C-alpha positions as CSV (number, residue, x, y, z in Angstrom):
1,M,60.1,139.4,132.2
2,R,63.1,140.8,134.1
3,S,62.9,138.2,136.8
4,R,62.9,135.4,134.2
5,Y,66.2,136.8,132.8
6,S,67.6,137.1,136.3
7,A,66.7,133.4,137.0
8,I,68.4,132.3,133.7
9,L,71.4,134.4,134.4
10,M,71.6,133.0,137.9
11,V,71.4,129.4,136.6
12,W,74.1,130.2,134.0
13,L,76.4,131.7,136.6
14,V,76.0,128.7,138.9
15,A,76.6,126.3,136.1
16,C,79.8,128.2,135.1
17,G,80.9,128.3,138.7
18,L,80.4,124.5,139.1
19,G,82.3,124.0,135.8
20,M,85.2,126.0,137.1
21,A,85.2,124.1,140.4
22,T,85.4,120.8,138.5
23,Q,88.2,122.1,136.3
24,S,90.3,123.3,139.3
25,V,89.9,119.9,141.0
26,A,91.1,118.2,137.9
27,A,93.9,120.7,137.5
28,S,95.2,120.0,141.0
29,T,95.5,116.2,140.6
30,V,99.0,114.9,140.6
31,I,99.5,111.3,139.3
32,A,102.8,109.6,139.6
33,T,102.9,106.4,137.5
34,I,105.9,104.1,138.1
35,D,106.5,101.5,135.3
36,L,108.5,98.7,136.8
37,S,109.3,97.2,133.4
38,T,111.0,100.3,132.1
39,Q,112.1,101.7,135.5
40,T,110.5,105.0,134.6
41,M,108.2,107.4,136.5
42,Y,105.7,109.5,134.6
43,V,104.2,112.5,136.4
44,S,101.1,114.3,135.2
45,V,99.5,117.4,136.8
46,G,95.9,118.2,136.0
47,G,95.8,115.4,133.4
48,R,98.8,116.9,131.5
49,P,102.2,115.2,131.2
50,A,104.7,117.1,133.3
51,Y,107.8,114.9,133.9
52,T,109.4,111.6,132.9
53,W,112.2,110.4,135.2
54,A,114.4,107.3,135.6
55,V,113.8,105.4,138.8
56,S,115.2,102.4,140.6
57,T,112.8,99.9,142.2
58,G,113.1,96.6,144.0
59,R,116.2,94.5,142.9
60,K,116.3,90.7,142.8
61,G,115.0,89.3,146.0
62,Y,113.0,92.5,146.8
63,R,109.9,93.8,145.2
64,T,108.1,97.1,144.9
65,P,104.4,96.6,145.5
66,T,102.1,97.2,142.6
67,G,98.8,98.9,142.9
68,N,97.2,102.3,143.3
69,Y,98.0,104.4,146.4
70,R,97.8,107.8,148.0
71,P,100.6,109.3,149.9
72,T,100.3,108.5,153.6
73,R,103.1,110.6,155.1
74,M,105.9,112.9,153.8
75,Y,109.4,114.0,155.2
76,K,111.9,116.3,153.6
77,K,114.6,114.6,155.6
78,Y,114.3,110.9,156.5
79,F,116.7,108.1,157.4
80,S,115.9,104.4,157.0
81,R,115.4,102.7,160.3
82,K,115.7,99.3,158.6
83,Y,118.7,99.8,156.2
84,D,121.7,101.3,158.0
85,N,120.2,104.8,158.6
86,S,120.5,105.4,154.8
87,P,119.3,108.9,153.8
88,M,115.9,109.1,152.0
89,P,115.5,112.8,151.1
90,Y,112.1,114.0,150.1
91,S,110.3,110.8,151.1
92,I,106.7,110.2,150.1
93,F,105.4,107.1,151.8
94,F,102.6,105.3,150.1
95,R,102.4,101.8,151.6
96,G,103.8,101.0,155.1
97,G,107.6,101.4,154.8
98,Y,107.6,101.8,151.0
99,A,108.3,105.3,149.7
100,I,109.3,107.3,146.8
101,H,112.5,109.2,147.8
102,G,115.7,110.7,146.5
103,T,118.9,108.7,146.4
104,Y,122.5,109.7,146.2
105,Y,123.3,106.4,144.4
106,T,122.3,107.9,141.1
107,K,124.4,105.7,138.8
108,R,121.9,102.8,139.3
109,L,118.8,104.9,138.3
110,G,117.0,103.2,135.4
111,R,117.7,99.7,136.8
112,P,116.3,97.8,139.8
113,A,118.6,98.5,142.8
114,S,116.4,99.1,145.9
115,H,114.9,97.1,148.7
116,G,111.5,98.0,147.3
117,C,111.3,101.7,147.5
118,V,111.1,103.9,144.4
119,R,114.4,105.9,144.2
120,L,114.7,109.1,142.2
121,H,117.5,111.6,141.6
122,P,117.4,114.0,144.6
123,N,116.4,117.0,142.4
124,N,113.5,115.0,140.9
125,A,112.4,113.8,144.3
126,R,112.3,117.4,145.5
127,T,110.2,118.4,142.5
128,L,107.7,115.6,143.2
129,Y,107.7,116.3,146.9
130,D,106.9,120.0,146.2
131,L,104.1,119.1,143.8
132,V,102.5,116.8,146.3
133,A,102.9,119.4,149.1
134,K,101.4,122.1,146.8
135,H,98.4,120.1,145.5
136,G,97.9,118.0,148.6
137,R,98.2,114.3,149.4
138,G,94.4,113.8,148.9
139,N,94.9,115.1,145.3
140,T,97.8,112.8,144.6
141,R,97.7,109.3,143.2
142,I,100.7,106.9,143.0
143,R,100.3,104.0,140.5
144,V,102.9,101.2,140.4
145,R,102.6,98.9,137.4
146,Y,104.4,96.5,135.2
């Protein structure tokens, strides 16, 4: 009789342990959704809304690629090789040369102004960078939509 209860207890503990592992994976997911129509980024962590920020994406003649991505590389300090060595603090690259990064040209946030990258206020870019660094690139999704 005692071994039967031990087996039930063991199954219960394993089930609870697996449930906790599933919850911690969900809790560590960072999703950054960029809405091109409103020039807004919505960030959730573990399925819960965490931040809403104004962004600037591709202006007329340039586009920000839509789709679902994972970060490919990250740099706290980066300078554009293509556009006059412009500073791109807290860069999170997600498709080739396209990145989410801070900008010091903050008066244009909330309106299309970039060559295709997603620009954020430097403080917000740092917050996002730190979240991705903490939770991992593999646990981060970047969604760009209209």
